[in-house]
C-alpha positions, 0 to 999 in steps of 0.5 A: 429151204433149198432141201425143201425146194428140191422136194417140191421139184421132185413131187411136181415132176412125179405127181403128173406122171402118176396121175396120167398113169392112173387115168390111162389104167383107170385105177381106183386111185384116179378118183383121188383129187389133188388138193393144196391146203395153205395155212397161216400156222403149222397144222401140227401139233393140234393143241390150239383151237384153230390148229386143231381144226386145220389138223383134222381137216388135213387128216380127213383130206389126206386119207382120201386124196393127194394132199399138199400142205403149205404152212408158216412156222414162227421159229426155225426150231419148228421146221421139224414139224414137216416130219409129223405133217408127213404122216397125213399129207403127201408133201408138207411144206413149212415156210419161216414167217419173217420176210414181210416187206415194209408196209406202205403207210399210204396207197402206192403210186400204182394205186394199190390200196393199203393192206390191213396190218393183219394181211400184211403180216402174212405177206411173204416172198418165201411162201410165194416162191414155194407156191409158184413151184407148186403151180406145176401141179394141176390142183383140183382144189386149193384151200386157204385158211383165214382171210389173210391167206387169201392174198395167195389165191391169185397163184391158182386161177384155174383151181376150185378155191375154198376160203375157210373163215374161222372168224369174221376178222373185221367184226372182231376188230369192230367190236373191240373198237366199240369198246374204246379202250384208253390208250394207256390201257392199250399200251399196257396190254400190248406189253403184256401180250403180243397178240393184243397188238393186232387190235391196235388202231382197231377202228381204222384197221377194221375199215381196211380189213372189211374192205379187203374181205369184200374185195376177196370173198367173191373171188372164191368158189366156196367159203366155209364158216363155223357158225350160222351167225358168220354165215349170215354176215358173209352171205349179206356182204357176198351173196353171189357164191355159196357159204357153208357152215362147217361146225367145230366138233370133237374127235370122239375116237380119241376123246372119251365122252362123259356119260352124263345125259342130264347135263345141259351146260358146257365149260370151254377153256383155252390157253 
């Protein structure tokens, strides 16, 4: 973290000088934007759905602009991923998740509402400190992936901010709550797969999360979703600023397509 802090400091000292020099000389690189992408998972390697989407987003932005990527990692062994991330961004930042403060069981004395469990999980003083260092850069655009990263938007009040919603998280919890699984089944599933823990107490959590979404969605200049269905819900609940559909796709440069013009069905498998 100390070495990374030094890298951030160096970048924050050099980048404004470079931008001022490009502006003064009216060079082509002056057209490149300063963009920050804040993600809950590292954007490399692109092996899972959400990470693959974020990887290609970073890859595309990094080719044209001055991109900084700040991501959580879940193990100290993953800190080496900055080397791969440096291939497509000017400054890769990784922060080890795990310094989340205790979750309040009820609203605080200052009147702050209780955070949804999913949002609280990604609360981090370490990431906050790294982003505070980056405030020295006058970012044109700051992008946040997933609603639980929206908690860091306040650090960049002057930037054009974009929230990328891969899902409507409260809707996922609501559909799970409607299933009303038996407590014994839920306990067994939580033992078998840690990811299921996010769905515990789904009825209460979806209420908290929907309230959080309604509070934070309007604060973004733009929101993106992956389907017209999600767009319709977002526009219904947050009609005063735009929501764009940015479809999932496939990298046709590296993935050969099957020559089957008659096929009408697609099988998708994910691990």
